[in-house]
C-alpha positions in Angstrom: 10.6 7.5 12.5 8.1 6.3 10.0 6.0 3.8 10.0 3.7 1.2 8.3 0.0 2.0 9.4 -1.2 2.7 12.8 -3.1 -0.6 14.1 -6.4 -1.2 12.8 -9.3 -1.4 15.5 -9.2 -4.9 16.7 -10.8 -6.6 19.6 -9.4 -8.0 22.8 -10.2 -11.5 23.6 -14.1 -12.4 24.3 -14.6 -15.8 24.4 -14.2 -16.5 28.1 -14.8 -14.4 31.2 -14.3 -10.9 29.7 -16.4 -11.4 27.2 -19.2 -12.4 29.6 -18.7 -9.4 31.7 -18.6 -6.8 28.3 -21.7 -8.9 27.5 -23.2 -7.9 30.8 -22.3 -4.7 30.6 -23.7 -3.9 27.0 -20.4 -2.8 26.1 -18.5 -4.2 22.7 -14.7 -5.8 22.8 -12.8 -3.5 20.0 -9.7 -1.3 20.5 -9.5 2.0 18.8 -7.2 2.2 15.6 -3.7 3.2 17.3 0.4 3.2 17.0 2.2 2.3 19.5 5.5 4.2 20.8 9.1 3.7 22.6 10.8 6.9 23.0 14.2 7.0 24.5 17.3 9.7 24.9 20.6 10.0 27.0 19.7 11.3 30.6 16.2 10.7 30.0 13.0 8.4 31.4 12.7 5.7 28.5 8.8 6.8 27.4 6.5 3.6 26.5 3.2 5.0 24.9 0.7 4.8 21.8 -0.8 7.5 20.5 -4.7 7.2 18.8 -6.4 7.8 15.7 -8.4 10.9 15.7 -11.7 10.1 14.5 -12.2 6.4 14.2 -15.5 5.2 15.9 -14.3 3.5 19.0 -12.1 6.5 20.2 -14.8 7.2 23.0 -15.8 3.3 23.8 -11.9 2.2 23.9 -12.8 -1.5 25.7 -9.8 -1.1 27.8 -10.1 2.7 28.3 -7.4 3.3 27.6 -7.8 7.0 25.3 -6.7 10.0 26.9 -7.7 12.9 25.0 -4.5 14.3 25.1 -3.3 10.9 23.4 -5.5 11.4 20.4 -3.5 12.7 17.2 -4.2 13.4 13.5 -2.4 10.9 11.5 -2.2 11.8 7.6 -1.8 9.4 4.6 1.3 10.4 2.7 1.1 7.4 0.0 -1.7 7.3 -2.2 -4.7 4.7 -2.3 -4.5 1.9 -3.2 -0.3 2.2 -2.6 1.3 -0.4 -0.2 2.4 -0.4 2.0 0.5 2.8 2.8 2.7 5.0 4.8 1.2 7.8 7.5 2.4 11.0 9.1 1.5 12.3 12.4 2.7 15.4 14.2 2.6 14.6 18.1 5.0 15.9 21.1 6.6 13.3 23.6 7.7 14.9 26.5 10.1 13.1 29.1 10.9 12.9 32.7 14.8 13.4 33.5 16.2 11.1 35.0 17.7 11.5 38.4 20.9 12.7 39.0 22.5 9.6 40.7 24.1 9.8 44.0 27.7 9.7 44.4 
């Protein structure tokens, strides 16, 4: 698999009631950098998930509490700085659940 870049940190919409709630809680609206995945294999359940970039400044304070230690991955850039599109590599083991056997 190849991808051009992990999604950089970004804010969730904070111009309505969610923003007011975050403000009252003293929280910021930012999500840490992450990469989305859909992993499929025959006879296994489809997995939709994401991994978070290790060391992101928002990894400990995700606005939607999505970061789990098991989803933090190391990303290393494989293209030189300034070369676009930037390419990244991350080694991560995805574990799929087998589909239940169909009853006949």
